[in-house]
All heavy atoms as a GROMACS GRO file, in nm:
protein
  500
    1MET      N    1   1.433  -0.107  -3.713
    1MET     CA    2   1.488  -0.115  -3.577
    1MET      C    3   1.393  -0.048  -3.476
    1MET      O    4   1.383  -0.094  -3.361
    1MET     CB    5   1.625  -0.054  -3.571
    1MET     CG    6   1.691  -0.072  -3.444
    1MET     SD    7   1.865  -0.037  -3.460
    1MET     CE    8   1.914  -0.042  -3.292
    2ALA      N    9   1.328   0.055  -3.519
    2ALA     CA   10   1.236   0.123  -3.427
    2ALA      C   11   1.119   0.032  -3.386
    2ALA      O   12   1.069   0.048  -3.275
    2ALA     CB   13   1.182   0.250  -3.491
    3LYS      N   14   1.080  -0.055  -3.472
    3LYS     CA   15   0.971  -0.150  -3.440
    3LYS      C   16   1.008  -0.239  -3.325
    3LYS      O   17   0.921  -0.285  -3.250
    3LYS     CB   18   0.934  -0.230  -3.565
    3LYS     CG   19   0.865  -0.153  -3.670
    3LYS     CD   20   0.831  -0.243  -3.788
    3LYS     CE   21   0.766  -0.166  -3.899
    3LYS     NZ   22   0.735  -0.250  -4.014
    4ALA      N   23   1.138  -0.267  -3.306
    4ALA     CA   24   1.183  -0.360  -3.198
    4ALA      C   25   1.165  -0.295  -3.062
    4ALA      O   26   1.164  -0.368  -2.962
    4ALA     CB   27   1.324  -0.391  -3.222
    5TYR      N   28   1.149  -0.165  -3.055
    5TYR     CA   29   1.138  -0.097  -2.923
    5TYR      C   30   0.996  -0.075  -2.881
    5TYR      O   31   0.972  -0.030  -2.770
    5TYR     CB   32   1.213   0.037  -2.931
    5TYR     CG   33   1.363   0.026  -2.935
    5TYR    CD1   34   1.434   0.056  -3.049
    5TYR    CD2   35   1.434  -0.023  -2.821
    5TYR    CE1   36   1.572   0.041  -3.054
    5TYR    CE2   37   1.569  -0.036  -2.824
    5TYR     CZ   38   1.638  -0.002  -2.941
    5TYR     OH   39   1.772  -0.014  -2.944
    6ILE      N   40   0.898  -0.107  -2.961
    6ILE     CA   41   0.763  -0.080  -2.927
    6ILE      C   42   0.715  -0.164  -2.812
    6ILE      O   43   0.662  -0.113  -2.712
    6ILE     CB   44   0.668  -0.099  -3.052
    6ILE    CG1   45   0.700   0.009  -3.153
    6ILE    CG2   46   0.523  -0.097  -3.011
    6ILE    CD1   47   0.625  -0.007  -3.282
    7ILE      N   48   0.736  -0.296  -2.820
    7ILE     CA   49   0.690  -0.386  -2.712
    7ILE      C   50   0.761  -0.357  -2.579
    7ILE      O   51   0.692  -0.344  -2.478
    7ILE     CB   52   0.708  -0.534  -2.753
    7ILE    CG1   53   0.629  -0.566  -2.881
    7ILE    CG2   54   0.666  -0.630  -2.641
    7ILE    CD1   55   0.479  -0.564  -2.866
    8PRO      N   56   0.894  -0.348  -2.579
    8PRO     CA   57   0.961  -0.321  -2.448
    8PRO      C   58   0.920  -0.189  -2.391
    8PRO      O   59   0.903  -0.171  -2.270
    8PRO     CB   60   1.110  -0.320  -2.483
    8PRO     CG   61   1.120  -0.398  -2.609
    8PRO     CD   62   0.994  -0.377  -2.680
    9THR      N   63   0.893  -0.087  -2.476
    9THR     CA   64   0.854   0.043  -2.424
    9THR      C   65   0.710   0.033  -2.367
    9THR      O   66   0.682   0.096  -2.260
    9THR     CB   67   0.854   0.147  -2.540
    9THR    OG1   68   0.985   0.152  -2.593
    9THR    CG2   69   0.817   0.285  -2.488
   10LEU      N   70   0.622  -0.040  -2.427
   10LEU     CA   71   0.491  -0.054  -2.378
   10LEU      C   72   0.491  -0.133  -2.241
   10LEU      O   73   0.421  -0.096  -2.148
   10LEU     CB   74   0.400  -0.134  -2.473
   10LEU     CG   75   0.355  -0.055  -2.597
   10LEU    CD1   76   0.281  -0.144  -2.694
   10LEU    CD2   77   0.265   0.060  -2.555
   11VAL      N   78   0.572  -0.236  -2.231
   11VAL     CA   79   0.586  -0.312  -2.109
   11VAL      C   80   0.639  -0.222  -1.996
   11VAL      O   81   0.584  -0.221  -1.886
   11VAL     CB   82   0.679  -0.438  -2.130
   11VAL    CG1   83   0.707  -0.500  -1.996
   11VAL    CG2   84   0.610  -0.535  -2.223
   12ALA      N   85   0.742  -0.148  -2.025
   12ALA     CA   86   0.799  -0.055  -1.928
   12ALA      C   87   0.698   0.051  -1.884
   12ALA      O   88   0.683   0.083  -1.766
   12ALA     CB   89   0.928   0.012  -1.978
   13GLY      N   90   0.623   0.102  -1.978
   13GLY     CA   91   0.522   0.201  -1.951
   13GLY      C   92   0.409   0.147  -1.862
   13GLY      O   93   0.368   0.215  -1.768
   14ILE      N   94   0.368   0.027  -1.892
   14ILE     CA   95   0.262  -0.035  -1.814
   14ILE      C   96   0.312  -0.062  -1.671
   14ILE      O   97   0.239  -0.040  -1.574
   14ILE     CB   98   0.212  -0.163  -1.881
   14ILE    CG1   99   0.132  -0.128  -2.008
   14ILE    CG2  100   0.127  -0.250  -1.791
   14ILE    CD1  101   0.101  -0.246  -2.097
   15LEU      N  102   0.438  -0.110  -1.657
   15LEU     CA  103   0.490  -0.134  -1.523
   15LEU      C  104   0.500  -0.004  -1.440
   15LEU      O  105   0.467  -0.002  -1.327
   15LEU     CB  106   0.629  -0.202  -1.534
   15LEU     CG  107   0.628  -0.347  -1.578
   15LEU    CD1  108   0.770  -0.396  -1.596
   15LEU    CD2  109   0.555  -0.432  -1.478
   16LEU      N  110   0.548   0.104  -1.508
   16LEU     CA  111   0.552   0.233  -1.439
   16LEU      C  112   0.416   0.281  -1.400
   16LEU      O  113   0.401   0.342  -1.292
   16LEU     CB  114   0.624   0.334  -1.527
   16LEU     CG  115   0.773   0.315  -1.545
   16LEU    CD1  116   0.828   0.412  -1.654
   16LEU    CD2  117   0.843   0.338  -1.412
   17LEU      N  118   0.317   0.257  -1.481
   17LEU     CA  119   0.181   0.300  -1.449
   17LEU      C  120   0.125   0.221  -1.332
   17LEU      O  121   0.064   0.278  -1.244
   17LEU     CB  122   0.092   0.276  -1.573
   17LEU     CG  123  -0.051   0.327  -1.562
   17LEU    CD1  124  -0.053   0.476  -1.548
   17LEU    CD2  125  -0.131   0.287  -1.687
   18ILE      N  126   0.156   0.094  -1.329
   18ILE     CA  127   0.108   0.009  -1.212
   18ILE      C  128   0.178   0.053  -1.085
   18ILE      O  129   0.116   0.068  -0.980
   18ILE     CB  130   0.137  -0.140  -1.242
   18ILE    CG1  131   0.046  -0.188  -1.356
   18ILE    CG2  132   0.119  -0.227  -1.116
   18ILE    CD1  133   0.079  -0.325  -1.409
   19ILE      N  134   0.310   0.074  -1.091
   19ILE     CA  135   0.386   0.115  -0.972
   19ILE      C  136   0.336   0.253  -0.924
   19ILE      O  137   0.314   0.277  -0.803
   19ILE     CB  138   0.535   0.117  -1.002
   19ILE    CG1  139   0.586  -0.027  -1.020
   19ILE    CG2  140   0.609   0.186  -0.887
   19ILE    CD1  141   0.726  -0.038  -1.074
   20GLY      N  142   0.322   0.348  -1.015
   20GLY     CA  143   0.270   0.481  -0.984
   20GLY      C  144   0.135   0.478  -0.922
   20GLY      O  145   0.106   0.549  -0.824
   21SER      N  146   0.046   0.391  -0.975
   21SER     CA  147  -0.090   0.387  -0.917
   21SER      C  148  -0.084   0.330  -0.775
   21SER      O  149  -0.155   0.375  -0.690
   21SER     CB  150  -0.177   0.294  -1.006
   21SER     OG  151  -0.188   0.348  -1.135
   22GLY      N  152   0.002   0.227  -0.753
   22GLY     CA  153   0.011   0.174  -0.620
   22GLY      C  154   0.066   0.273  -0.518
   22GLY      O  155   0.017   0.279  -0.406
   23LEU      N  156   0.170   0.347  -0.559
   23LEU     CA  157   0.223   0.450  -0.470
   23LEU      C  158   0.122   0.559  -0.442
   23LEU      O  159   0.111   0.609  -0.330
   23LEU     CB  160   0.350   0.510  -0.530
   23LEU     CG  161   0.470   0.419  -0.536
   23LEU    CD1  162   0.583   0.482  -0.620
   23LEU    CD2  163   0.519   0.384  -0.398
   24ASN      N  164   0.046   0.600  -0.543
   24ASN     CA  165  -0.057   0.700  -0.525
   24ASN      C  166  -0.164   0.653  -0.426
   24ASN      O  167  -0.205   0.727  -0.337
   24ASN     CB  168  -0.116   0.739  -0.659
   24ASN     CG  169  -0.208   0.862  -0.644
   24ASN    OD1  170  -0.183   0.951  -0.571
   24ASN    ND2  171  -0.314   0.860  -0.725
   25TYR      N  172  -0.204   0.528  -0.440
   25TYR     CA  173  -0.310   0.472  -0.355
   25TYR      C  174  -0.262   0.470  -0.208
   25TYR      O  175  -0.336   0.511  -0.113
   25TYR     CB  176  -0.351   0.331  -0.400
   25TYR     CG  177  -0.443   0.266  -0.307
   25TYR    CD1  178  -0.579   0.302  -0.303
   25TYR    CD2  179  -0.402   0.168  -0.219
   25TYR    CE1  180  -0.667   0.241  -0.217
   25TYR    CE2  181  -0.488   0.107  -0.132
   25TYR     CZ  182  -0.623   0.143  -0.133
   25TYR     OH  183  -0.709   0.081  -0.044
   26THR      N  184  -0.138   0.425  -0.180
   26THR     CA  185  -0.088   0.418  -0.049
   26THR      C  186  -0.072   0.556   0.016
   26THR      O  187  -0.100   0.577   0.134
   26THR     CB  188   0.045   0.343  -0.039
   26THR    OG1  189   0.141   0.403  -0.128
   26THR    CG2  190   0.027   0.196  -0.077
   27ASN      N  191  -0.030   0.655  -0.069
   27ASN     CA  192  -0.019   0.792  -0.017
   27ASN      C  193  -0.153   0.850   0.019
   27ASN      O  194  -0.164   0.922   0.117
   27ASN     CB  195   0.055   0.880  -0.116
   27ASN     CG  196   0.202   0.858  -0.113
   27ASN    OD1  197   0.258   0.814  -0.009
   27ASN    ND2  198   0.271   0.888  -0.216
   28ILE      N  199  -0.255   0.820  -0.058
   28ILE     CA  200  -0.389   0.867  -0.026
   28ILE      C  201  -0.434   0.813   0.108
   28ILE      O  202  -0.493   0.882   0.192
   28ILE     CB  203  -0.490   0.834  -0.138
   28ILE    CG1  204  -0.460   0.920  -0.262
   28ILE    CG2  205  -0.633   0.851  -0.096
   28ILE    CD1  206  -0.539   0.877  -0.386
   29GLN      N  207  -0.408   0.684   0.129
   29GLN     CA  208  -0.442   0.620   0.258
   29GLN      C  209  -0.370   0.686   0.375
   29GLN      O  210  -0.423   0.706   0.481
   29GLN     CB  211  -0.414   0.473   0.253
   29GLN     CG  212  -0.495   0.396   0.146
   29GLN     CD  213  -0.642   0.421   0.158
   29GLN    OE1  214  -0.702   0.417   0.265
   29GLN    NE2  215  -0.707   0.446   0.045
   30ARG      N  216  -0.241   0.721   0.354
   30ARG     CA  217  -0.160   0.780   0.459
   30ARG      C  218  -0.212   0.918   0.494
   30ARG      O  219  -0.217   0.961   0.608
   30ARG     CB  220  -0.013   0.788   0.421
   30ARG     CG  221   0.059   0.657   0.427
   30ARG     CD  222   0.204   0.675   0.403
   30ARG     NE  223   0.263   0.755   0.507
   30ARG     CZ  224   0.381   0.813   0.499
   30ARG    NH1  225   0.450   0.808   0.387
   30ARG    NH2  226   0.430   0.883   0.600
   31VAL      N  227  -0.252   0.992   0.393
   31VAL     CA  228  -0.313   1.126   0.417
   31VAL      C  229  -0.437   1.118   0.499
   31VAL      O  230  -0.455   1.200   0.590
   31VAL     CB  231  -0.336   1.198   0.280
   31VAL    CG1  232  -0.416   1.325   0.301
   31VAL    CG2  233  -0.203   1.235   0.213
   32LYS      N  234  -0.518   1.019   0.473
   32LYS     CA  235  -0.640   1.000   0.553
   32LYS      C  236  -0.603   0.970   0.698
   32LYS      O  237  -0.670   1.023   0.789
   32LYS     CB  238  -0.727   0.891   0.492
   32LYS     CG  239  -0.788   0.928   0.367
   32LYS     CD  240  -0.873   0.810   0.307
   32LYS     CE  241  -0.930   0.845   0.170
   32LYS     NZ  242  -1.000   0.732   0.112
   33GLN      N  243  -0.503   0.888   0.719
   33GLN     CA  244  -0.460   0.858   0.850
   33GLN      C  245  -0.402   0.984   0.925
   33GLN      O  246  -0.428   1.003   1.042
   33GLN     CB  247  -0.354   0.749   0.852
   33GLN     CG  248  -0.403   0.613   0.820
   33GLN     CD  249  -0.296   0.510   0.816
   33GLN    OE1  250  -0.177   0.544   0.818
   33GLN    NE2  251  -0.332   0.384   0.804
   34PHE      N  252  -0.324   1.064   0.847
   34PHE     CA  253  -0.271   1.186   0.910
   34PHE      C  254  -0.385   1.276   0.953
   34PHE      O  255  -0.379   1.335   1.059
   34PHE     CB  256  -0.180   1.259   0.808
   34PHE     CG  257  -0.045   1.199   0.790
   34PHE    CD1  258   0.024   1.213   0.673
   34PHE    CD2  259   0.014   1.127   0.893
   34PHE    CE1  260   0.147   1.158   0.652
   34PHE    CE2  261   0.137   1.071   0.876
   34PHE     CZ  262   0.207   1.086   0.754
   35GLU      N  263  -0.487   1.293   0.869
   35GLU     CA  264  -0.599   1.377   0.903
   35GLU      C  265  -0.667   1.328   1.031
   35GLU      O  266  -0.701   1.403   1.118
   35GLU     CB  267  -0.699   1.382   0.788
   35GLU     CG  268  -0.656   1.462   0.670
   35GLU     CD  269  -0.759   1.462   0.558
   35GLU    OE1  270  -0.878   1.474   0.590
   35GLU    OE2  271  -0.720   1.454   0.444
   36LYS      N  272  -0.689   1.194   1.036
   36LYS     CA  273  -0.756   1.137   1.153
   36LYS      C  274  -0.677   1.160   1.281
   36LYS      O  275  -0.730   1.199   1.381
   36LYS     CB  276  -0.777   0.987   1.129
   36LYS     CG  277  -0.841   0.911   1.238
   36LYS     CD  278  -0.860   0.766   1.205
   36LYS     CE  279  -0.836   0.683   1.327
   36LYS     NZ  280  -0.815   0.545   1.301
   37HIS      N  281  -0.544   1.133   1.274
   37HIS     CA  282  -0.460   1.153   1.391
   37HIS      C  283  -0.450   1.299   1.432
   37HIS      O  284  -0.448   1.332   1.549
   37HIS     CB  285  -0.320   1.095   1.368
   37HIS     CG  286  -0.318   0.946   1.362
   37HIS    ND1  287  -0.252   0.879   1.266
   37HIS    CD2  288  -0.376   0.854   1.443
   37HIS    CE1  289  -0.266   0.749   1.285
   37HIS    NE2  290  -0.338   0.731   1.391
   38TYR      N  291  -0.443   1.387   1.333
   38TYR     CA  292  -0.438   1.530   1.363
   38TYR      C  293  -0.567   1.576   1.432
   38TYR      O  294  -0.559   1.651   1.530
   38TYR     CB  295  -0.414   1.608   1.233
   38TYR     CG  296  -0.414   1.760   1.256
   38TYR    CD1  297  -0.297   1.820   1.298
   38TYR    CD2  298  -0.523   1.838   1.232
   38TYR    CE1  299  -0.291   1.957   1.321
   38TYR    CE2  300  -0.520   1.975   1.256
   38TYR     CZ  301  -0.406   2.036   1.300
   38TYR     OH  302  -0.399   2.171   1.320
   39ASN      N  303  -0.681   1.531   1.386
   39ASN     CA  304  -0.808   1.573   1.444
   39ASN      C  305  -0.829   1.516   1.583
   39ASN      O  306  -0.901   1.571   1.663
   39ASN     CB  307  -0.924   1.533   1.352
   39ASN     CG  308  -0.924   1.618   1.225
   39ASN    OD1  309  -0.883   1.733   1.224
   39ASN    ND2  310  -0.969   1.562   1.118
   40GLU      N  311  -0.765   1.402   1.612
   40GLU     CA  312  -0.780   1.340   1.746
   40GLU      C  313  -0.704   1.419   1.851
   40GLU      O  314  -0.757   1.454   1.956
   40GLU     CB  315  -0.731   1.194   1.742
   40GLU     CG  316  -0.825   1.102   1.671
   40GLU     CD  317  -0.769   0.961   1.660
   40GLU    OE1  318  -0.658   0.937   1.708
   40GLU    OE2  319  -0.838   0.877   1.602
   41ASP      N  320  -0.576   1.447   1.826
   41ASP     CA  321  -0.492   1.516   1.925
   41ASP      C  322  -0.377   1.588   1.851
   41ASP      O  323  -0.282   1.527   1.808
   41ASP     CB  324  -0.436   1.416   2.026
   41ASP     CG  325  -0.363   1.481   2.139
   41ASP    OD1  326  -0.364   1.606   2.145
   41ASP    OD2  327  -0.311   1.408   2.227
   42VAL      N  328  -0.392   1.718   1.842
   42VAL     CA  329  -0.300   1.800   1.762
   42VAL      C  330  -0.157   1.795   1.821
   42VAL      O  331  -0.062   1.776   1.747
   42VAL     CB  332  -0.350   1.946   1.754
   42VAL    CG1  333  -0.247   2.033   1.679
   42VAL    CG2  334  -0.486   1.951   1.681
   43SER      N  335  -0.145   1.818   1.951
   43SER     CA  336  -0.006   1.819   2.010
   43SER      C  337   0.060   1.682   1.999
   43SER      O  338   0.180   1.675   1.971
   43SER     CB  339  -0.014   1.864   2.156
   43SER     OG  340  -0.091   1.775   2.229
   44ALA      N  341  -0.012   1.576   2.019
   44ALA     CA  342   0.048   1.440   2.003
   44ALA      C  343   0.086   1.418   1.857
   44ALA      O  344   0.188   1.354   1.831
   44ALA     CB  345  -0.050   1.339   2.050
   45PHE      N  346   0.008   1.466   1.765
   45PHE     CA  347   0.036   1.450   1.624
   45PHE      C  348   0.171   1.522   1.590
   45PHE      O  349   0.256   1.467   1.528
   45PHE     CB  350  -0.077   1.507   1.538
   45PHE     CG  351  -0.049   1.505   1.392
   45PHE    CD1  352  -0.056   1.387   1.316
   45PHE    CD2  353  -0.009   1.620   1.327
   45PHE    CE1  354  -0.029   1.389   1.181
   45PHE    CE2  355   0.019   1.619   1.192
   45PHE     CZ  356   0.010   1.507   1.117
   46TYR      N  357   0.184   1.650   1.637
   46TYR     CA  358   0.305   1.720   1.612
   46TYR      C  359   0.423   1.652   1.672
   46TYR      O  360   0.531   1.639   1.607
   46TYR     CB  361   0.297   1.861   1.670
   46TYR     CG  362   0.219   1.958   1.581
   46TYR    CD1  363   0.116   2.036   1.637
   46TYR    CD2  364   0.250   1.975   1.450
   46TYR    CE1  365   0.042   2.126   1.555
   46TYR    CE2  366   0.176   2.065   1.369
   46TYR     CZ  367   0.074   2.135   1.423
   46TYR     OH  368   0.003   2.227   1.346
   47GLN      N  369   0.412   1.602   1.791
   47GLN     CA  370   0.524   1.532   1.856
   47GLN      C  371   0.560   1.408   1.782
   47GLN      O  372   0.682   1.379   1.759
   47GLN     CB  373   0.487   1.499   2.001
   47GLN     CG  374   0.604   1.446   2.082
   47GLN     CD  375   0.720   1.540   2.090
   47GLN    OE1  376   0.704   1.662   2.098
   47GLN    NE2  377   0.843   1.488   2.086
   48SER      N  378   0.461   1.327   1.737
   48SER     CA  379   0.496   1.206   1.666
   48SER      C  380   0.560   1.237   1.528
   48SER      O  381   0.650   1.165   1.483
   48SER     CB  382   0.371   1.125   1.645
   48SER     OG  383   0.279   1.186   1.556
   49GLU      N  384   0.516   1.345   1.466
   49GLU     CA  385   0.579   1.384   1.338
   49GLU      C  386   0.720   1.436   1.356
   49GLU      O  387   0.808   1.406   1.274
   49GLU     CB  388   0.492   1.493   1.266
   49GLU     CG  389   0.366   1.439   1.208
   49GLU     CD  390   0.394   1.324   1.107
   49GLU    OE1  391   0.466   1.350   1.007
   49GLU    OE2  392   0.341   1.215   1.129
   50ILE      N  393   0.745   1.507   1.465
   50ILE     CA  394   0.883   1.552   1.493
   50ILE      C  395   0.971   1.433   1.518
   50ILE      O  396   1.083   1.423   1.460
   50ILE     CB  397   0.885   1.647   1.614
   50ILE    CG1  398   0.821   1.781   1.576
   50ILE    CG2  399   1.026   1.667   1.666
   50ILE    CD1  400   0.795   1.872   1.690
   51GLU      N  401   0.922   1.333   1.597
   51GLU     CA  402   1.003   1.212   1.620
   51GLU      C  403   1.027   1.132   1.492
   51GLU      O  404   1.134   1.083   1.466
   51GLU     CB  405   0.931   1.126   1.723
   51GLU     CG  406   0.931   1.187   1.859
   51GLU     CD  407   0.840   1.109   1.957
   51GLU    OE1  408   0.784   1.009   1.920
   51GLU    OE2  409   0.831   1.160   2.072
   52ARG      N  410   0.920   1.125   1.409
   52ARG     CA  411   0.936   1.049   1.281
   52ARG      C  412   1.038   1.118   1.190
   52ARG      O  413   1.121   1.049   1.131
   52ARG     CB  414   0.798   1.038   1.214
   52ARG     CG  415   0.800   0.955   1.087
   52ARG     CD  416   0.664   0.956   1.017
   52ARG     NE  417   0.629   1.092   0.974
   52ARG     CZ  418   0.674   1.146   0.862
   52ARG    NH1  419   0.759   1.081   0.781
   52ARG    NH2  420   0.633   1.267   0.825
   53SER      N  421   1.033   1.246   1.180
   53SER     CA  422   1.124   1.318   1.091
   53SER      C  423   1.266   1.310   1.144
   53SER      O  424   1.361   1.300   1.064
   53SER     CB  425   1.076   1.462   1.068
   53SER     OG  426   1.078   1.532   1.194
   54GLU      N  427   1.284   1.318   1.276
   54GLU     CA  428   1.418   1.307   1.334
   54GLU      C  429   1.477   1.167   1.311
   54GLU      O  430   1.595   1.154   1.280
   54GLU     CB  431   1.415   1.340   1.485
   54GLU     CG  432   1.398   1.485   1.511
   54GLU     CD  433   1.383   1.517   1.662
   54GLU    OE1  434   1.369   1.421   1.743
   54GLU    OE2  435   1.385   1.634   1.695
   55SER      N  436   1.394   1.063   1.322
   55SER     CA  437   1.443   0.929   1.298
   55SER      C  438   1.480   0.911   1.147
   55SER      O  439   1.576   0.841   1.117
   55SER     CB  440   1.343   0.824   1.341
   55SER     OG  441   1.231   0.826   1.259
   56THR      N  442   1.404   0.973   1.063
   56THR     CA  443   1.438   0.970   0.921
   56THR      C  444   1.568   1.036   0.892
   56THR      O  445   1.652   0.986   0.817
   56THR     CB  446   1.326   1.034   0.836
   56THR    OG1  447   1.204   0.965   0.862
   56THR    CG2  448   1.354   1.026   0.689
   57LEU      N  449   1.591   1.153   0.955
   57LEU     CA  450   1.716   1.226   0.937
   57LEU      C  451   1.831   1.147   0.986
   57LEU      O  452   1.942   1.146   0.929
   57LEU     CB  453   1.709   1.364   0.999
   57LEU     CG  454   1.618   1.465   0.934
   57LEU    CD1  455   1.610   1.590   1.021
   57LEU    CD2  456   1.669   1.498   0.795
   58LYS      N  457   1.815   1.075   1.100
   58LYS     CA  458   1.924   0.993   1.153
   58LYS      C  459   1.957   0.877   1.055
   58LYS      O  460   2.075   0.845   1.040
   58LYS     CB  461   1.884   0.936   1.287
   58LYS     CG  462   1.884   1.033   1.401
   58LYS     CD  463   1.840   0.972   1.530
   58LYS     CE  464   1.827   1.074   1.643
   58LYS     NZ  465   1.772   1.017   1.765
   59GLU      N  466   1.857   0.821   0.992
   59GLU     CA  467   1.879   0.712   0.897
   59GLU      C  468   1.953   0.767   0.772
   59GLU      O  469   2.039   0.695   0.717
   59GLU     CB  470   1.749   0.652   0.852
   59GLU     CG  471   1.680   0.567   0.959
   59GLU     CD  472   1.762   0.446   0.992
   59GLU    OE1  473   1.820   0.382   0.898
   59GLU    OE2  474   1.769   0.410   1.116
   60ILE      N  475   1.921   0.885   0.731
   60ILE     CA  476   1.989   0.945   0.614
   60ILE      C  477   2.135   0.973   0.643
   60ILE      O  478   2.219   0.953   0.556
   60ILE     CB  479   1.912   1.074   0.572
   60ILE    CG1  480   1.775   1.036   0.511
   60ILE    CG2  481   1.991   1.150   0.465
   60ILE    CD1  482   1.687   1.153   0.483
   61LYS      N  483   2.164   1.020   0.764
   61LYS     CA  484   2.301   1.056   0.799
   61LYS      C  485   2.390   0.938   0.816
   61LYS      O  486   2.514   0.952   0.813
   61LYS     CB  487   2.300   1.141   0.927
   61LYS     CG  488   2.239   1.278   0.908
   61LYS     CD  489   2.239   1.354   1.041
   61LYS     CE  490   2.174   1.493   1.018
   61LYS     NZ  491   2.170   1.568   1.143
   62LYS      N  492   2.339   0.817   0.833
   62LYS     CA  493   2.422   0.698   0.853
   62LYS      C  494   2.497   0.664   0.729
   62LYS      O  495   2.503   0.697   0.628
   62LYS     CB  496   2.337   0.580   0.890
   62LYS     CG  497   2.293   0.584   1.036
   62LYS     CD  498   2.223   0.460   1.072
   62LYS     CE  499   2.179   0.466   1.215
   62LYS     NZ  500   2.106   0.347   1.257
   0.00000   0.00000   0.00000
């Protein structure tokens, strides 16, 4: 019976690896954008991040 779980476990592991790699890649790109925006205008960056976090909190409270 343990042999029956090898293929599904491998498929699930590969899918998780693909999804994790994709999420990691997009986060790396976002960090680069954050650095760029921060270096351009610090006060505008802080304001945009405050607005973004407040909108996220409003969405969570709904």
